[in-house]
Structure formats: C-alpha cells, structure tokens
PDB file of N, CA, C, O and CB in Angstrom:
ATOM      1  N   ARG A   1     -18.502 -16.162 -30.925  1.00  0.00           N
ATOM      2  CA  ARG A   1     -17.510 -16.509 -29.904  1.00  0.00           C
ATOM      3  C   ARG A   1     -17.459 -15.407 -28.852  1.00  0.00           C
ATOM      4  O   ARG A   1     -17.536 -14.220 -29.167  1.00  0.00           O
ATOM      5  CB  ARG A   1     -16.104 -16.725 -30.541  1.00  0.00           C
ATOM      6  N   ASP A   2     -17.330 -15.815 -27.631  1.00  0.00           N
ATOM      7  CA  ASP A   2     -17.287 -14.886 -26.502  1.00  0.00           C
ATOM      8  C   ASP A   2     -16.025 -14.027 -26.577  1.00  0.00           C
ATOM      9  O   ASP A   2     -14.920 -14.571 -26.587  1.00  0.00           O
ATOM     10  CB  ASP A   2     -17.339 -15.656 -25.159  1.00  0.00           C
ATOM     11  N   PRO A   3     -16.162 -12.681 -26.630  1.00  0.00           N
ATOM     12  CA  PRO A   3     -14.976 -11.816 -26.725  1.00  0.00           C
ATOM     13  C   PRO A   3     -14.051 -11.919 -25.517  1.00  0.00           C
ATOM     14  O   PRO A   3     -12.866 -11.603 -25.629  1.00  0.00           O
ATOM     15  CB  PRO A   3     -15.406 -10.383 -26.896  1.00  0.00           C
ATOM     16  N   SER A   4     -14.555 -12.348 -24.379  1.00  0.00           N
ATOM     17  CA  SER A   4     -13.701 -12.469 -23.193  1.00  0.00           C
ATOM     18  C   SER A   4     -12.706 -13.626 -23.327  1.00  0.00           C
ATOM     19  O   SER A   4     -11.762 -13.724 -22.544  1.00  0.00           O
ATOM     20  CB  SER A   4     -14.562 -12.667 -21.942  1.00  0.00           C
ATOM     21  N   LEU A   5     -12.914 -14.494 -24.308  1.00  0.00           N
ATOM     22  CA  LEU A   5     -12.021 -15.629 -24.511  1.00  0.00           C
ATOM     23  C   LEU A   5     -10.859 -15.304 -25.451  1.00  0.00           C
ATOM     24  O   LEU A   5     -10.003 -16.152 -25.700  1.00  0.00           O
ATOM     25  CB  LEU A   5     -12.802 -16.801 -25.056  1.00  0.00           C
ATOM     26  N   ARG A   6     -10.832 -14.064 -25.976  1.00  0.00           N
ATOM     27  CA  ARG A   6      -9.728 -13.666 -26.851  1.00  0.00           C
ATOM     28  C   ARG A   6      -8.422 -13.666 -26.074  1.00  0.00           C
ATOM     29  O   ARG A   6      -8.401 -13.409 -24.870  1.00  0.00           O
ATOM     30  CB  ARG A   6      -9.988 -12.273 -27.466  1.00  0.00           C
ATOM     31  N   ARG A   7      -7.351 -13.952 -26.764  1.00  0.00           N
ATOM     32  CA  ARG A   7      -6.028 -13.896 -26.125  1.00  0.00           C
ATOM     33  C   ARG A   7      -5.654 -12.448 -25.870  1.00  0.00           C
ATOM     34  O   ARG A   7      -5.866 -11.577 -26.714  1.00  0.00           O
ATOM     35  CB  ARG A   7      -4.949 -14.591 -27.004  1.00  0.00           C
ATOM     36  N   ALA A   8      -5.103 -12.211 -24.714  1.00  0.00           N
ATOM     37  CA  ALA A   8      -4.643 -10.870 -24.367  1.00  0.00           C
ATOM     38  C   ALA A   8      -3.314 -10.601 -25.070  1.00  0.00           C
ATOM     39  O   ALA A   8      -2.642 -11.519 -25.538  1.00  0.00           O
ATOM     40  CB  ALA A   8      -4.496 -10.711 -22.824  1.00  0.00           C
ATOM     41  N   GLU A   9      -2.955  -9.323 -25.132  1.00  0.00           N
ATOM     42  CA  GLU A   9      -1.655  -8.968 -25.693  1.00  0.00           C
ATOM     43  C   GLU A   9      -0.563  -9.548 -24.798  1.00  0.00           C
ATOM     44  O   GLU A   9      -0.742  -9.655 -23.585  1.00  0.00           O
ATOM     45  CB  GLU A   9      -1.501  -7.419 -25.831  1.00  0.00           C
ATOM     46  N   PRO A  10       0.564  -9.921 -25.397  1.00  0.00           N
ATOM     47  CA  PRO A  10       1.668 -10.459 -24.576  1.00  0.00           C
ATOM     48  C   PRO A  10       2.108  -9.440 -23.523  1.00  0.00           C
ATOM     49  O   PRO A  10       2.058  -8.232 -23.756  1.00  0.00           O
ATOM     50  CB  PRO A  10       2.875 -10.848 -25.473  1.00  0.00           C
ATOM     51  N   LEU A  11       2.530  -9.930 -22.387  1.00  0.00           N
ATOM     52  CA  LEU A  11       2.997  -9.053 -21.315  1.00  0.00           C
ATOM     53  C   LEU A  11       4.374  -8.503 -21.656  1.00  0.00           C
ATOM     54  O   LEU A  11       5.201  -9.189 -22.257  1.00  0.00           O
ATOM     55  CB  LEU A  11       3.035  -9.804 -19.968  1.00  0.00           C
ATOM     56  N   SER A  12       4.605  -7.260 -21.265  1.00  0.00           N
ATOM     57  CA  SER A  12       5.885  -6.607 -21.542  1.00  0.00           C
ATOM     58  C   SER A  12       6.887  -6.881 -20.420  1.00  0.00           C
ATOM     59  O   SER A  12       6.533  -7.407 -19.365  1.00  0.00           O
ATOM     60  CB  SER A  12       5.687  -5.088 -21.721  1.00  0.00           C
ATOM     61  N   GLU A  13       8.135  -6.514 -20.671  1.00  0.00           N
ATOM     62  CA  GLU A  13       9.161  -6.622 -19.634  1.00  0.00           C
ATOM     63  C   GLU A  13       8.794  -5.750 -18.438  1.00  0.00           C
ATOM     64  O   GLU A  13       9.076  -6.114 -17.297  1.00  0.00           O
ATOM     65  CB  GLU A  13      10.544  -6.219 -20.190  1.00  0.00           C
ATOM     66  N   THR A  14       8.163  -4.595 -18.692  1.00  0.00           N
ATOM     67  CA  THR A  14       7.724  -3.708 -17.606  1.00  0.00           C
ATOM     68  C   THR A  14       6.696  -4.409 -16.736  1.00  0.00           C
ATOM     69  O   THR A  14       6.729  -4.294 -15.511  1.00  0.00           O
ATOM     70  CB  THR A  14       7.139  -2.397 -18.170  1.00  0.00           C
ATOM     71  N   ASP A  15       5.777  -5.137 -17.370  1.00  0.00           N
ATOM     72  CA  ASP A  15       4.771  -5.884 -16.607  1.00  0.00           C
ATOM     73  C   ASP A  15       5.452  -6.855 -15.643  1.00  0.00           C
ATOM     74  O   ASP A  15       5.086  -6.938 -14.471  1.00  0.00           O
ATOM     75  CB  ASP A  15       3.819  -6.651 -17.560  1.00  0.00           C
ATOM     76  N   HIS A  16       6.441  -7.583 -16.144  1.00  0.00           N
ATOM     77  CA  HIS A  16       7.145  -8.556 -15.308  1.00  0.00           C
ATOM     78  C   HIS A  16       8.013  -7.866 -14.257  1.00  0.00           C
ATOM     79  O   HIS A  16       8.052  -8.290 -13.103  1.00  0.00           O
ATOM     80  CB  HIS A  16       8.006  -9.473 -16.176  1.00  0.00           C
ATOM     81  N   ALA A  17       8.703  -6.809 -14.658  1.00  0.00           N
ATOM     82  CA  ALA A  17       9.657  -6.142 -13.769  1.00  0.00           C
ATOM     83  C   ALA A  17       8.996  -5.461 -12.580  1.00  0.00           C
ATOM     84  O   ALA A  17       9.628  -5.314 -11.534  1.00  0.00           O
ATOM     85  CB  ALA A  17      10.446  -5.128 -14.543  1.00  0.00           C
ATOM     86  N   GLN A  18       7.742  -5.044 -12.713  1.00  0.00           N
ATOM     87  CA  GLN A  18       7.113  -4.334 -11.595  1.00  0.00           C
ATOM     88  C   GLN A  18       6.716  -5.262 -10.454  1.00  0.00           C
ATOM     89  O   GLN A  18       6.382  -4.791  -9.366  1.00  0.00           O
ATOM     90  CB  GLN A  18       5.893  -3.589 -12.081  1.00  0.00           C
ATOM     91  N   HIS A  19       6.746  -6.561 -10.681  1.00  0.00           N
ATOM     92  CA  HIS A  19       6.425  -7.527  -9.634  1.00  0.00           C
ATOM     93  C   HIS A  19       7.658  -7.810  -8.787  1.00  0.00           C
ATOM     94  O   HIS A  19       8.730  -8.056  -9.340  1.00  0.00           O
ATOM     95  CB  HIS A  19       5.880  -8.833 -10.245  1.00  0.00           C
ATOM     96  N   PRO A  20       7.538  -7.784  -7.466  1.00  0.00           N
ATOM     97  CA  PRO A  20       8.675  -8.118  -6.608  1.00  0.00           C
ATOM     98  C   PRO A  20       9.257  -9.502  -6.918  1.00  0.00           C
ATOM     99  O   PRO A  20      10.453  -9.725  -6.734  1.00  0.00           O
ATOM    100  CB  PRO A  20       8.254  -8.057  -5.150  1.00  0.00           C
ATOM    101  N   ALA A  21       8.431 -10.416  -7.380  1.00  0.00           N
ATOM    102  CA  ALA A  21       8.908 -11.760  -7.726  1.00  0.00           C
ATOM    103  C   ALA A  21       9.647 -11.778  -9.062  1.00  0.00           C
ATOM    104  O   ALA A  21      10.263 -12.782  -9.417  1.00  0.00           O
ATOM    105  CB  ALA A  21       7.738 -12.737  -7.774  1.00  0.00           C
ATOM    106  N   GLY A  22       9.588 -10.667  -9.805  1.00  0.00           N
ATOM    107  CA  GLY A  22      10.294 -10.571 -11.080  1.00  0.00           C
ATOM    108  C   GLY A  22       9.541 -11.117 -12.270  1.00  0.00           C
ATOM    109  O   GLY A  22      10.075 -11.178 -13.378  1.00  0.00           O
ATOM    110  N   ARG A  23       8.308 -11.513 -12.046  1.00  0.00           N
ATOM    111  CA  ARG A  23       7.485 -12.030 -13.144  1.00  0.00           C
ATOM    112  C   ARG A  23       6.021 -11.952 -12.751  1.00  0.00           C
ATOM    113  O   ARG A  23       5.675 -11.845 -11.574  1.00  0.00           O
ATOM    114  CB  ARG A  23       7.878 -13.491 -13.502  1.00  0.00           C
ATOM    115  N   VAL A  24       5.176 -12.009 -13.759  1.00  0.00           N
ATOM    116  CA  VAL A  24       3.734 -12.034 -13.536  1.00  0.00           C
ATOM    117  C   VAL A  24       3.338 -13.461 -13.177  1.00  0.00           C
ATOM    118  O   VAL A  24       3.910 -14.418 -13.698  1.00  0.00           O
ATOM    119  CB  VAL A  24       2.949 -11.526 -14.796  1.00  0.00           C
ATOM    120  N   GLY A  25       2.373 -13.600 -12.300  1.00  0.00           N
ATOM    121  CA  GLY A  25       1.919 -14.923 -11.885  1.00  0.00           C
ATOM    122  C   GLY A  25       1.215 -15.682 -12.990  1.00  0.00           C
ATOM    123  O   GLY A  25       0.762 -15.110 -13.981  1.00  0.00           O
ATOM    124  N   THR A  26       1.138 -16.985 -12.791  1.00  0.00           N
ATOM    125  CA  THR A  26       0.503 -17.870 -13.769  1.00  0.00           C
ATOM    126  C   THR A  26      -0.609 -18.677 -13.102  1.00  0.00           C
ATOM    127  O   THR A  26      -0.742 -18.703 -11.878  1.00  0.00           O
ATOM    128  CB  THR A  26       1.547 -18.817 -14.410  1.00  0.00           C
ATOM    129  N   VAL A  27      -1.378 -19.316 -13.923  1.00  0.00           N
ATOM    130  CA  VAL A  27      -2.412 -20.224 -13.425  1.00  0.00           C
ATOM    131  C   VAL A  27      -1.760 -21.319 -12.585  1.00  0.00           C
ATOM    132  O   VAL A  27      -2.324 -21.763 -11.585  1.00  0.00           O
ATOM    133  CB  VAL A  27      -3.224 -20.843 -14.601  1.00  0.00           C
ATOM    134  N   GLU A  28      -0.580 -21.748 -12.996  1.00  0.00           N
ATOM    135  CA  GLU A  28       0.131 -22.801 -12.274  1.00  0.00           C
ATOM    136  C   GLU A  28       0.529 -22.362 -10.866  1.00  0.00           C
ATOM    137  O   GLU A  28       0.571 -23.185  -9.952  1.00  0.00           O
ATOM    138  CB  GLU A  28       1.367 -23.222 -13.051  1.00  0.00           C
ATOM    139  N   ASP A  29       0.824 -21.073 -10.682  1.00  0.00           N
ATOM    140  CA  ASP A  29       1.154 -20.567  -9.346  1.00  0.00           C
ATOM    141  C   ASP A  29      -0.034 -20.731  -8.400  1.00  0.00           C
ATOM    142  O   ASP A  29       0.127 -21.162  -7.258  1.00  0.00           O
ATOM    143  CB  ASP A  29       1.576 -19.084  -9.418  1.00  0.00           C
ATOM    144  N   VAL A  30      -1.209 -20.389  -8.878  1.00  0.00           N
ATOM    145  CA  VAL A  30      -2.418 -20.526  -8.057  1.00  0.00           C
ATOM    146  C   VAL A  30      -2.738 -22.006  -7.848  1.00  0.00           C
ATOM    147  O   VAL A  30      -3.105 -22.414  -6.746  1.00  0.00           O
ATOM    148  CB  VAL A  30      -3.622 -19.798  -8.719  1.00  0.00           C
ATOM    149  N   ALA A  31      -2.600 -22.801  -8.898  1.00  0.00           N
ATOM    150  CA  ALA A  31      -2.871 -24.237  -8.792  1.00  0.00           C
ATOM    151  C   ALA A  31      -1.945 -24.903  -7.776  1.00  0.00           C
ATOM    152  O   ALA A  31      -2.368 -25.809  -7.057  1.00  0.00           O
ATOM    153  CB  ALA A  31      -2.715 -24.910 -10.160  1.00  0.00           C
ATOM    154  N   ALA A  32      -0.692 -24.466  -7.709  1.00  0.00           N
ATOM    155  CA  ALA A  32       0.249 -25.037  -6.739  1.00  0.00           C
ATOM    156  C   ALA A  32      -0.212 -24.759  -5.315  1.00  0.00           C
ATOM    157  O   ALA A  32      -0.090 -25.618  -4.442  1.00  0.00           O
ATOM    158  CB  ALA A  32       1.663 -24.471  -6.958  1.00  0.00           C
ATOM    159  N   MET A  33      -0.738 -23.564  -5.077  1.00  0.00           N
ATOM    160  CA  MET A  33      -1.245 -23.225  -3.739  1.00  0.00           C
ATOM    161  C   MET A  33      -2.461 -24.087  -3.403  1.00  0.00           C
ATOM    162  O   MET A  33      -2.579 -24.604  -2.292  1.00  0.00           O
ATOM    163  CB  MET A  33      -1.612 -21.717  -3.654  1.00  0.00           C
ATOM    164  N   VAL A  34      -3.353 -24.233  -4.362  1.00  0.00           N
ATOM    165  CA  VAL A  34      -4.547 -25.061  -4.154  1.00  0.00           C
ATOM    166  C   VAL A  34      -4.139 -26.508  -3.885  1.00  0.00           C
ATOM    167  O   VAL A  34      -4.681 -27.152  -2.987  1.00  0.00           O
ATOM    168  CB  VAL A  34      -5.491 -24.985  -5.387  1.00  0.00           C
ATOM    169  N   ALA A  35      -3.186 -27.016  -4.663  1.00  0.00           N
ATOM    170  CA  ALA A  35      -2.727 -28.398  -4.465  1.00  0.00           C
ATOM    171  C   ALA A  35      -2.134 -28.574  -3.073  1.00  0.00           C
ATOM    172  O   ALA A  35      -2.374 -29.589  -2.420  1.00  0.00           O
ATOM    173  CB  ALA A  35      -1.686 -28.783  -5.536  1.00  0.00           C
ATOM    174  N   TRP A  36      -1.366 -27.598  -2.619  1.00  0.00           N
ATOM    175  CA  TRP A  36      -0.791 -27.685  -1.276  1.00  0.00           C
ATOM    176  C   TRP A  36      -1.901 -27.683  -0.221  1.00  0.00           C
ATOM    177  O   TRP A  36      -1.862 -28.467   0.726  1.00  0.00           O
ATOM    178  CB  TRP A  36       0.190 -26.514  -1.028  1.00  0.00           C
ATOM    179  N   LEU A  37      -2.887 -26.801  -0.388  1.00  0.00           N
ATOM    180  CA  LEU A  37      -3.986 -26.742   0.584  1.00  0.00           C
ATOM    181  C   LEU A  37      -4.762 -28.055   0.650  1.00  0.00           C
ATOM    182  O   LEU A  37      -5.300 -28.414   1.697  1.00  0.00           O
ATOM    183  CB  LEU A  37      -4.936 -25.602   0.233  1.00  0.00           C
ATOM    184  N   LEU A  38      -4.817 -28.760  -0.464  1.00  0.00           N
ATOM    185  CA  LEU A  38      -5.528 -30.041  -0.503  1.00  0.00           C
ATOM    186  C   LEU A  38      -4.661 -31.216  -0.047  1.00  0.00           C
ATOM    187  O   LEU A  38      -5.148 -32.338   0.084  1.00  0.00           O
ATOM    188  CB  LEU A  38      -6.033 -30.302  -1.905  1.00  0.00           C
ATOM    189  N   SER A  39      -3.384 -30.954   0.191  1.00  0.00           N
ATOM    190  CA  SER A  39      -2.467 -32.030   0.566  1.00  0.00           C
ATOM    191  C   SER A  39      -2.477 -32.275   2.074  1.00  0.00           C
ATOM    192  O   SER A  39      -3.014 -31.480   2.846  1.00  0.00           O
ATOM    193  CB  SER A  39      -1.048 -31.702   0.102  1.00  0.00           C
ATOM    194  N   ARG A  40      -1.879 -33.381   2.469  1.00  0.00           N
ATOM    195  CA  ARG A  40      -1.741 -33.692   3.897  1.00  0.00           C
ATOM    196  C   ARG A  40      -0.842 -32.683   4.603  1.00  0.00           C
ATOM    197  O   ARG A  40      -0.980 -32.468   5.807  1.00  0.00           O
ATOM    198  CB  ARG A  40      -1.180 -35.106   4.083  1.00  0.00           C
ATOM    199  N   ASN A  41       0.077 -32.064   3.864  1.00  0.00           N
ATOM    200  CA  ASN A  41       0.986 -31.081   4.465  1.00  0.00           C
ATOM    201  C   ASN A  41       0.241 -29.882   5.038  1.00  0.00           C
ATOM    202  O   ASN A  41       0.749 -29.212   5.938  1.00  0.00           O
ATOM    203  CB  ASN A  41       1.997 -30.607   3.435  1.00  0.00           C
ATOM    204  N   ALA A  42      -0.939 -29.607   4.536  1.00  0.00           N
ATOM    205  CA  ALA A  42      -1.720 -28.468   5.019  1.00  0.00           C
ATOM    206  C   ALA A  42      -2.811 -28.912   5.988  1.00  0.00           C
ATOM    207  O   ALA A  42      -3.708 -28.131   6.305  1.00  0.00           O
ATOM    208  CB  ALA A  42      -2.341 -27.714   3.843  1.00  0.00           C
ATOM    209  N   GLY A  43      -2.748 -30.132   6.452  1.00  0.00           N
ATOM    210  CA  GLY A  43      -3.793 -30.696   7.291  1.00  0.00           C
ATOM    211  C   GLY A  43      -4.038 -29.988   8.609  1.00  0.00           C
ATOM    212  O   GLY A  43      -5.116 -30.131   9.186  1.00  0.00           O
ATOM    213  N   PHE A  44      -3.072 -29.230   9.103  1.00  0.00           N
ATOM    214  CA  PHE A  44      -3.235 -28.547  10.382  1.00  0.00           C
ATOM    215  C   PHE A  44      -3.484 -27.050  10.195  1.00  0.00           C
ATOM    216  O   PHE A  44      -3.575 -26.308  11.173  1.00  0.00           O
ATOM    217  CB  PHE A  44      -2.002 -28.766  11.253  1.00  0.00           C
ATOM    218  N   VAL A  45      -3.594 -26.608   8.950  1.00  0.00           N
ATOM    219  CA  VAL A  45      -3.825 -25.195   8.637  1.00  0.00           C
ATOM    220  C   VAL A  45      -5.325 -24.932   8.651  1.00  0.00           C
ATOM    221  O   VAL A  45      -6.093 -25.616   7.975  1.00  0.00           O
ATOM    222  CB  VAL A  45      -3.205 -24.811   7.252  1.00  0.00           C
ATOM    223  N   THR A  46      -5.731 -23.933   9.428  1.00  0.00           N
ATOM    224  CA  THR A  46      -7.147 -23.560   9.476  1.00  0.00           C
ATOM    225  C   THR A  46      -7.284 -22.046   9.486  1.00  0.00           C
ATOM    226  O   THR A  46      -6.432 -21.343  10.030  1.00  0.00           O
ATOM    227  CB  THR A  46      -7.836 -24.172  10.717  1.00  0.00           C
ATOM    228  N   GLY A  47      -8.347 -21.552   8.892  1.00  0.00           N
ATOM    229  CA  GLY A  47      -8.713 -20.143   8.976  1.00  0.00           C
ATOM    230  C   GLY A  47      -7.675 -19.154   8.485  1.00  0.00           C
ATOM    231  O   GLY A  47      -7.533 -18.075   9.061  1.00  0.00           O
ATOM    232  N   GLN A  48      -6.958 -19.493   7.448  1.00  0.00           N
ATOM    233  CA  GLN A  48      -5.919 -18.602   6.938  1.00  0.00           C
ATOM    234  C   GLN A  48      -6.338 -17.963   5.621  1.00  0.00           C
ATOM    235  O   GLN A  48      -7.188 -18.484   4.900  1.00  0.00           O
ATOM    236  CB  GLN A  48      -4.609 -19.363   6.756  1.00  0.00           C
ATOM    237  N   GLU A  49      -5.729 -16.837   5.330  1.00  0.00           N
ATOM    238  CA  GLU A  49      -5.918 -16.159   4.047  1.00  0.00           C
ATOM    239  C   GLU A  49      -4.569 -16.136   3.346  1.00  0.00           C
ATOM    240  O   GLU A  49      -3.587 -15.649   3.906  1.00  0.00           O
ATOM    241  CB  GLU A  49      -6.495 -14.701   4.233  1.00  0.00           C
ATOM    242  N   PHE A  50      -4.513 -16.654   2.138  1.00  0.00           N
ATOM    243  CA  PHE A  50      -3.272 -16.705   1.379  1.00  0.00           C
ATOM    244  C   PHE A  50      -3.394 -15.792   0.170  1.00  0.00           C
ATOM    245  O   PHE A  50      -4.376 -15.858  -0.569  1.00  0.00           O
ATOM    246  CB  PHE A  50      -2.942 -18.157   0.945  1.00  0.00           C
ATOM    247  N   VAL A  51      -2.409 -14.951  -0.028  1.00  0.00           N
ATOM    248  CA  VAL A  51      -2.374 -14.057  -1.186  1.00  0.00           C
ATOM    249  C   VAL A  51      -1.302 -14.590  -2.127  1.00  0.00           C
ATOM    250  O   VAL A  51      -0.124 -14.651  -1.773  1.00  0.00           O
ATOM    251  CB  VAL A  51      -2.084 -12.558  -0.765  1.00  0.00           C
ATOM    252  N   VAL A  52      -1.717 -14.970  -3.316  1.00  0.00           N
ATOM    253  CA  VAL A  52      -0.795 -15.523  -4.307  1.00  0.00           C
ATOM    254  C   VAL A  52      -0.659 -14.475  -5.412  1.00  0.00           C
ATOM    255  O   VAL A  52      -1.309 -14.564  -6.454  1.00  0.00           O
ATOM    256  CB  VAL A  52      -1.305 -16.918  -4.879  1.00  0.00           C
ATOM    257  N   ASP A  53       0.200 -13.480  -5.162  1.00  0.00           N
ATOM    258  CA  ASP A  53       0.322 -12.371  -6.122  1.00  0.00           C
ATOM    259  C   ASP A  53       1.758 -11.909  -6.343  1.00  0.00           C
ATOM    260  O   ASP A  53       1.978 -10.813  -6.859  1.00  0.00           O
ATOM    261  CB  ASP A  53      -0.502 -11.203  -5.653  1.00  0.00           C
ATOM    262  N   GLY A  54       2.726 -12.713  -5.966  1.00  0.00           N
ATOM    263  CA  GLY A  54       4.121 -12.368  -6.204  1.00  0.00           C
ATOM    264  C   GLY A  54       4.601 -11.131  -5.469  1.00  0.00           C
ATOM    265  O   GLY A  54       5.608 -10.534  -5.850  1.00  0.00           O
ATOM    266  N   GLY A  55       3.896 -10.742  -4.424  1.00  0.00           N
ATOM    267  CA  GLY A  55       4.297  -9.596  -3.619  1.00  0.00           C
ATOM    268  C   GLY A  55       3.667  -8.277  -4.021  1.00  0.00           C
ATOM    269  O   GLY A  55       3.980  -7.246  -3.426  1.00  0.00           O
ATOM    270  N   MET A  56       2.782  -8.281  -5.018  1.00  0.00           N
ATOM    271  CA  MET A  56       2.196  -7.025  -5.503  1.00  0.00           C
ATOM    272  C   MET A  56       1.334  -6.336  -4.458  1.00  0.00           C
ATOM    273  O   MET A  56       1.333  -5.107  -4.392  1.00  0.00           O
ATOM    274  CB  MET A  56       1.370  -7.285  -6.740  1.00  0.00           C
ATOM    275  N   THR A  57       0.609  -7.073  -3.647  1.00  0.00           N
ATOM    276  CA  THR A  57      -0.223  -6.452  -2.617  1.00  0.00           C
ATOM    277  C   THR A  57       0.646  -5.686  -1.635  1.00  0.00           C
ATOM    278  O   THR A  57       0.278  -4.594  -1.203  1.00  0.00           O
ATOM    279  CB  THR A  57      -1.060  -7.512  -1.877  1.00  0.00           C
ATOM    280  N   ARG A  58       1.767  -6.233  -1.286  1.00  0.00           N
ATOM    281  CA  ARG A  58       2.694  -5.579  -0.355  1.00  0.00           C
ATOM    282  C   ARG A  58       3.307  -4.332  -0.981  1.00  0.00           C
ATOM    283  O   ARG A  58       3.478  -3.313  -0.312  1.00  0.00           O
ATOM    284  CB  ARG A  58       3.805  -6.553   0.073  1.00  0.00           C
ATOM    285  N   LYS A  59       3.632  -4.415  -2.249  1.00  0.00           N
ATOM    286  CA  LYS A  59       4.299  -3.311  -2.940  1.00  0.00           C
ATOM    287  C   LYS A  59       3.324  -2.177  -3.248  1.00  0.00           C
ATOM    288  O   LYS A  59       3.604  -1.018  -2.941  1.00  0.00           O
ATOM    289  CB  LYS A  59       4.946  -3.809  -4.234  1.00  0.00           C
ATOM    290  N   MET A  60       2.192  -2.501  -3.846  1.00  0.00           N
ATOM    291  CA  MET A  60       1.129  -1.549  -4.204  1.00  0.00           C
ATOM    292  C   MET A  60       1.632  -0.342  -5.001  1.00  0.00           C
ATOM    293  O   MET A  60       1.131   0.770  -4.829  1.00  0.00           O
ATOM    294  CB  MET A  60       0.446  -1.062  -2.950  1.00  0.00           C
ATOM    295  N   VAL A  61       2.604  -0.559  -5.856  1.00  0.00           N
ATOM    296  CA  VAL A  61       3.092   0.480  -6.758  1.00  0.00           C
ATOM    297  C   VAL A  61       3.075  -0.114  -8.155  1.00  0.00           C
ATOM    298  O   VAL A  61       3.655  -1.174  -8.393  1.00  0.00           O
ATOM    299  CB  VAL A  61       4.535   0.986  -6.356  1.00  0.00           C
ATOM    300  N   TYR A  62       2.415   0.564  -9.072  1.00  0.00           N
ATOM    301  CA  TYR A  62       2.281   0.057 -10.425  1.00  0.00           C
ATOM    302  C   TYR A  62       2.905   1.029 -11.419  1.00  0.00           C
ATOM    303  O   TYR A  62       2.705   2.239 -11.320  1.00  0.00           O
ATOM    304  CB  TYR A  62       0.807  -0.186 -10.764  1.00  0.00           C
ATOM    305  N   ALA A  63       3.655   0.502 -12.370  1.00  0.00           N
ATOM    306  CA  ALA A  63       4.247   1.333 -13.419  1.00  0.00           C
ATOM    307  C   ALA A  63       3.143   1.873 -14.311  1.00  0.00           C
ATOM    308  O   ALA A  63       2.122   1.217 -14.520  1.00  0.00           O
ATOM    309  CB  ALA A  63       5.282   0.530 -14.253  1.00  0.00           C
ATOM    310  N   GLU A  64       3.352   3.055 -14.826  1.00  0.00           N
ATOM    311  CA  GLU A  64       2.342   3.657 -15.712  1.00  0.00           C
ATOM    312  C   GLU A  64       2.759   3.549 -17.148  1.00  0.00           C
ATOM    313  O   GLU A  64       2.035   4.000 -18.037  1.00  0.00           O
ATOM    314  CB  GLU A  64       2.103   5.118 -15.357  1.00  0.00           C
TER     315      GLU A  64
END
C-alpha cells in the first residue's frame, strides 16, 4: 500500500486557531470554489487567480 495514502494525525486546536478563518480548509472548500467557477454565476469572470486558504497567505505567520 502506498504510504502517502496513510491517514494523517488529527489536526490540533493550534492548527485551526492559526488560520484567520478559525479552521483548517477542507476538500469541500476547494470544491465549492471549483463549482462556482463552473457555474453560470462565474460566466463573466476571466483571468483571475483565486486563493482558497482561509486567509493564511495574507497572514503568513505560523505557530511553532
């Protein structure tokens, strides 16, 4: 079995708290963005870059 498929250790409260959104992102968060981009609501959007990271790129401070 591929070792990369092992389950990771559960995330701690510190992991969640360091995100400006108050939680770590999920696959569903990214899927929601993709679904919106594929919808008619995004039909006039062109040439954009979307960061789906709960504000971590803006914050750029990580707990040790």
